[in-house]
Structure formats: structure tokens, C-alpha cells
Legacy VTK file of the C-alpha trace (Angstrom):
# vtk DataFile Version 3.0
C-alpha trace
ASCII
DATASET POLYDATA
POINTS 310 float
93.986 -34.947 145.510
94.513 -31.647 143.923
91.583 -29.654 142.673
92.867 -29.830 139.133
92.063 -33.607 139.510
88.424 -33.032 140.835
85.435 -32.923 138.643
81.766 -31.679 139.363
79.250 -34.319 138.192
77.652 -33.524 134.971
74.651 -31.426 135.299
70.909 -32.226 134.944
67.456 -30.695 134.190
65.190 -29.509 136.860
61.521 -28.268 135.720
60.634 -24.887 137.240
57.551 -24.264 135.440
55.532 -26.132 132.905
57.818 -26.614 130.007
60.662 -24.550 131.582
63.759 -26.059 132.686
66.927 -25.076 134.497
70.091 -27.159 133.891
72.080 -26.901 136.969
75.703 -27.731 137.549
76.392 -27.592 141.076
78.195 -26.482 143.037
78.329 -23.562 140.389
81.759 -22.020 140.600
84.319 -21.212 137.938
83.039 -22.790 134.646
80.070 -24.332 136.253
77.626 -22.462 134.594
73.680 -23.018 134.409
71.741 -23.390 131.275
67.999 -23.524 130.481
65.552 -25.291 128.376
62.251 -23.845 127.343
60.018 -26.322 125.479
58.530 -25.262 122.067
56.683 -26.881 119.282
59.827 -26.709 117.095
62.082 -28.492 119.944
63.587 -26.966 123.104
65.105 -23.487 123.078
68.389 -23.198 125.055
69.673 -20.590 127.171
73.368 -20.737 127.124
75.469 -23.952 126.541
78.384 -25.018 128.494
82.213 -24.656 129.135
83.323 -28.146 128.157
82.506 -30.447 125.093
81.338 -33.165 127.545
79.052 -30.736 129.594
77.597 -29.346 126.297
76.887 -32.757 125.071
75.281 -33.755 128.359
73.028 -30.514 128.190
72.107 -31.352 124.612
71.131 -35.066 125.237
69.052 -33.878 128.452
67.140 -31.095 126.177
66.408 -33.297 123.398
65.699 -36.205 126.048
62.405 -34.168 126.726
61.010 -35.577 123.774
60.213 -32.553 121.815
62.738 -32.721 118.910
66.274 -31.344 117.970
67.439 -27.919 119.566
67.212 -25.637 116.646
67.583 -22.442 118.798
70.275 -21.356 121.364
70.404 -18.081 123.449
73.666 -16.889 124.611
73.262 -14.486 127.750
76.673 -13.105 127.038
80.037 -13.846 125.495
82.018 -15.675 128.288
83.388 -19.032 127.263
81.435 -21.027 130.041
78.378 -19.984 128.445
79.255 -20.180 124.738
81.837 -22.907 124.088
79.155 -25.382 123.899
77.400 -23.833 121.024
79.435 -25.873 118.708
78.027 -29.265 119.719
74.497 -28.055 118.254
73.506 -28.616 114.711
75.189 -26.419 112.310
71.962 -25.045 111.129
70.826 -23.941 114.757
70.167 -20.282 115.203
72.241 -18.767 117.874
70.758 -15.443 119.383
72.737 -12.948 121.657
73.341 -9.137 121.901
75.127 -7.577 119.062
78.270 -6.985 121.368
78.429 -10.739 121.900
80.176 -11.801 118.811
82.944 -9.491 118.616
83.864 -9.933 122.191
83.861 -13.662 121.714
86.151 -13.256 118.512
88.172 -10.730 120.554
88.914 -13.327 123.445
88.818 -16.632 121.462
89.498 -19.478 123.683
91.570 -17.700 126.119
89.476 -18.999 129.025
91.228 -22.422 128.413
94.503 -21.153 129.199
93.484 -20.039 132.817
92.757 -23.721 133.846
94.834 -25.951 131.303
94.008 -29.196 133.679
90.306 -28.995 132.593
89.293 -31.453 130.066
87.925 -28.993 127.593
87.326 -31.460 124.702
87.418 -30.601 121.145
85.740 -27.093 120.834
85.453 -24.444 118.117
84.260 -20.978 118.647
80.660 -20.504 117.021
79.267 -16.701 117.316
75.771 -15.810 117.205
73.965 -15.805 113.856
71.028 -13.687 115.140
71.717 -10.272 117.240
69.812 -7.512 118.662
70.630 -4.226 120.289
67.781 -3.775 123.106
65.271 -6.319 123.041
63.500 -9.434 121.071
60.699 -11.600 121.592
60.463 -15.182 120.465
57.103 -17.140 119.961
57.202 -20.510 121.178
53.792 -21.444 119.918
51.716 -19.025 121.777
54.273 -18.560 124.505
56.355 -15.393 124.374
59.924 -15.593 125.284
61.447 -12.051 125.939
65.270 -11.041 125.627
66.244 -7.893 126.951
69.735 -6.297 126.930
70.528 -5.013 130.668
74.521 -4.607 130.282
76.880 -3.457 131.018
76.637 -5.528 134.386
78.537 -8.565 134.497
79.660 -7.941 131.129
78.801 -5.242 128.336
76.431 -7.648 126.638
74.329 -9.043 129.252
70.883 -9.988 128.184
68.219 -11.661 130.252
65.645 -14.163 129.223
62.020 -13.634 130.538
59.153 -16.052 130.385
56.270 -13.990 131.456
53.547 -16.653 131.597
55.632 -18.701 133.812
57.267 -15.831 135.866
60.755 -17.448 135.208
63.848 -15.172 134.746
67.021 -16.445 133.331
69.653 -13.866 134.403
72.861 -14.984 133.060
75.533 -13.959 135.323
73.764 -10.683 136.473
72.627 -12.894 139.344
74.433 -15.741 140.750
72.830 -17.140 143.680
75.082 -18.487 146.339
78.038 -17.403 144.271
80.186 -14.103 144.540
79.051 -11.449 141.894
81.532 -10.755 139.388
81.826 -7.201 137.458
85.352 -7.151 136.523
84.498 -7.407 132.733
81.327 -5.251 133.243
80.320 -2.612 135.857
79.630 -2.123 139.440
77.284 0.714 138.660
75.816 -0.992 135.770
75.033 -3.886 137.697
73.214 -2.038 140.409
71.140 -0.461 137.435
70.483 -3.786 135.932
69.080 -5.150 139.414
66.637 -2.470 139.359
65.258 -3.694 135.912
65.299 -7.431 136.819
63.064 -6.489 139.984
60.507 -5.003 137.755
60.110 -8.136 135.719
58.161 -9.506 138.788
59.695 -12.847 138.602
58.816 -15.726 140.907
61.720 -18.103 139.831
65.218 -16.904 139.213
67.767 -18.949 137.266
71.117 -17.382 137.664
74.102 -18.120 135.448
75.785 -20.303 138.220
74.466 -21.437 141.611
71.053 -22.589 142.854
67.602 -21.676 141.712
66.439 -18.431 143.643
63.428 -16.272 144.113
63.712 -12.576 143.620
65.652 -12.304 146.994
68.837 -12.801 145.026
68.555 -9.247 143.734
68.723 -7.795 147.129
71.414 -10.102 148.224
73.460 -9.010 145.188
72.730 -5.461 145.762
74.035 -5.568 149.570
77.295 -7.152 148.039
77.750 -4.741 145.443
76.929 -1.510 147.860
79.638 -2.969 150.077
82.063 -2.954 147.108
81.432 0.730 146.127
81.941 1.663 149.943
85.290 -0.221 150.247
86.364 1.217 147.053
85.581 4.755 148.172
87.628 4.033 151.432
90.473 2.653 149.541
90.805 5.429 146.902
90.588 8.024 149.869
93.248 6.192 151.688
95.499 5.694 148.459
95.904 2.080 148.727
95.317 -0.461 146.050
92.167 -2.822 145.517
94.315 -5.791 146.558
95.464 -3.877 149.690
91.699 -2.831 150.477
90.429 -6.610 150.094
93.062 -7.744 152.512
92.462 -4.929 154.971
88.559 -5.592 155.014
88.169 -9.186 154.046
84.952 -10.758 153.044
82.685 -9.297 155.497
79.306 -11.034 155.601
79.798 -12.646 152.302
82.548 -15.348 153.314
79.960 -18.097 152.446
79.736 -17.394 148.945
81.451 -19.306 146.343
84.449 -18.096 144.617
85.411 -15.204 147.223
88.624 -13.925 145.677
86.298 -12.105 143.172
86.431 -9.507 145.680
89.610 -8.055 144.275
88.347 -8.042 140.646
85.080 -6.294 141.664
87.205 -3.595 143.591
89.467 -2.966 140.590
86.331 -2.249 138.508
84.773 -0.116 141.232
88.073 1.988 141.636
88.304 2.444 137.900
84.460 3.719 137.980
85.399 6.147 140.906
88.759 7.203 139.520
87.818 7.584 135.856
84.231 8.721 135.972
84.484 10.125 132.231
85.130 6.448 131.004
82.148 4.386 129.656
80.731 1.747 132.063
82.514 -1.521 131.023
85.403 0.088 129.715
88.460 -2.046 129.074
90.608 -3.090 132.021
93.636 -5.573 132.570
91.779 -8.653 133.075
94.920 -10.914 133.419
96.668 -8.696 135.790
93.762 -8.424 137.951
93.039 -11.967 137.740
96.782 -12.365 139.119
96.021 -10.518 142.115
93.048 -12.669 142.635
95.168 -15.290 142.726
97.369 -13.665 145.393
94.346 -13.001 147.495
93.533 -16.683 147.260
96.842 -17.371 149.072
98.857 -17.770 145.797
96.456 -20.598 144.782
94.676 -20.711 141.446
91.227 -20.609 142.076
89.327 -23.966 141.749
87.803 -24.977 138.814
85.679 -28.293 138.671
84.577 -28.209 135.084
LINES 1 311
310 0 1 2 3 4 5 6 7 8 9 10 11 12 13 14 15 16 17 18 19 20 21 22 23 24 25 26 27 28 29 30 31 32 33 34 35 36 37 38 39 40 41 42 43 44 45 46 47 48 49 50 51 52 53 54 55 56 57 58 59 60 61 62 63 64 65 66 67 68 69 70 71 72 73 74 75 76 77 78 79 80 81 82 83 84 85 86 87 88 89 90 91 92 93 94 95 96 97 98 99 100 101 102 103 104 105 106 107 108 109 110 111 112 113 114 115 116 117 118 119 120 121 122 123 124 125 126 127 128 129 130 131 132 133 134 135 136 137 138 139 140 141 142 143 144 145 146 147 148 149 150 151 152 153 154 155 156 157 158 159 160 161 162 163 164 165 166 167 168 169 170 171 172 173 174 175 176 177 178 179 180 181 182 183 184 185 186 187 188 189 190 191 192 193 194 195 196 197 198 199 200 201 202 203 204 205 206 207 208 209 210 211 212 213 214 215 216 217 218 219 220 221 222 223 224 225 226 227 228 229 230 231 232 233 234 235 236 237 238 239 240 241 242 243 244 245 246 247 248 249 250 251 252 253 254 255 256 257 258 259 260 261 262 263 264 265 266 267 268 269 270 271 272 273 274 275 276 277 278 279 280 281 282 283 284 285 286 287 288 289 290 291 292 293 294 295 296 297 298 299 300 301 302 303 304 305 306 307 308 309
């Protein structure tokens, strides 16, 4: 059976602290994103939605099945389709909160993610951008529980935000941290990701819910940093040798990180690191040829499209 015919099971909720739930979609690879549900007096507040209609509807059913009412607030950690496509399944009056860069990025890319994996059963989806945005930080009050939103990009993307629940010591990182999965900075910044990790450590989280992968503790920040430091080292070596990111990836391989999901991201990360080394005058998160680089990731993957089990 081809990977195109395979589907991961629908996700389910895991309570990680009193009233704080992680919605996990194992194994966590391409488009199998995690989400969160934080219980409040006016219903659950969601952190991200999902890539397909059926998965978003499963998330909605699970969150509203907690018995605390209808989802009226959704937070998007960044603009990528696997975290925002499901916005459209929630009540049209629901508030959608994100960084100020998220809406324009969603509208610029549209539903383009679907073209990468046309065999995925995406379902009927319409783009629904944020209705409330902020630049640096924002705090929601769920009864007497504060929930803090902080912009930490450019890292995985330019508009990355994290969601911090201080009384529960739970941090939802979006795709800035991906426990068990390969970090991915193609549309963000390697240097910016390293700076973001320092900020994430400073929260003092005990539980970390990444944008994909398993529930973790703060050790994921050190694991991510080790990976990114290797990316910078390999990029400097490759630039000095005059070889391309793809050639560098083939020459050095996965190193100690071969057990991470979606290892072909090595090529995309090297492209971003090369750009930051060769064009330091550019802003972090500057535009890059994403479709072209994705094609090289396919080459590195033996000419096979990376598996998407959504």
C-alpha cells in the first residue's frame, strides 16, 4: 500500500494540567499538527485547529465534549495551513487571534499546501483569517486564569507565537519546538529560532506541547538547539567549500538526528542557513524559493514525496 493510501488515526485530547489539554495527532509528521484546549468559563479556548476538515471537526467535537460549552475563541500560533485550515469549522462568530503577520501570510499562500499532497482527503475548507491580531504580546483572562500570547518569530515562521499558561506551567510552542520531529526553519530563521529558544526557556515551563510530536518537558529546547547548531556548522562548511545545500546534506547526512520524523527537512534548513550566512544584510525570515527547495527535499528523500498521513 502506498503512503498516499495511509491515514493516521484522528487525534485525541490528553489532559496535561487542570483544565489544560493537548490534542495530539501521532506520529506528528507533515500536516499531523497538535492543538490545545484550555477550559474557560465561556467555553474552551483552542490553540490551533488542524489541516483537514475531518480532523478539525474531530478537534471541535473533542473540545466541546469537555462539557464547558462551544468553542468561541481560537488562537493560531502561525499561518501554515496545517494549523489554520480548520478555522472554518468553528462558529462564524468565534474570535480568531494571531500575530499581525499571520493574516497577510495566510492570504498570500492561500490553500497552496493542498497542492503538495493532492491525495490527502482535505474536505471542504475555506480560508478564515484572524479577527484579532497583536504585535508583541497579549493576555487573555479565562475567569481568573491568565493565558499569555507572545510573539517569538521569526523562528519556524515570521509570525510565530507561543501560548503560556503560567499557573499550570504549560507552554504551547507551535512549530518553534517539535518534540521527536525534525525542526523546520525554511520559512523562518535558524538564527531567529535559536533566539526564540532562549525566550522559551525563560518561561520555566514544566510541560511543553509542540506543534507536532509528543508531549515533552523543557529538554526539547536543548535538543532543538543541538540540531540547529549542527545546521549552522554544516552551512558554514558548505559555503566555505562552495557546494550547495543539497550537496552538503548528502555529504554529511543526518548525523545524530536520523531518528527524528521528516529528516528531509535537513535540506530546507540548510537553505535557510546558507541565506543567512551569505546575505547577512537581509532581514531574518526573508523570502526564499520554498517550492524549489521543497523539490530538493524530495530529491534528498530518494525522489519520493515525503509521507503525509493526514
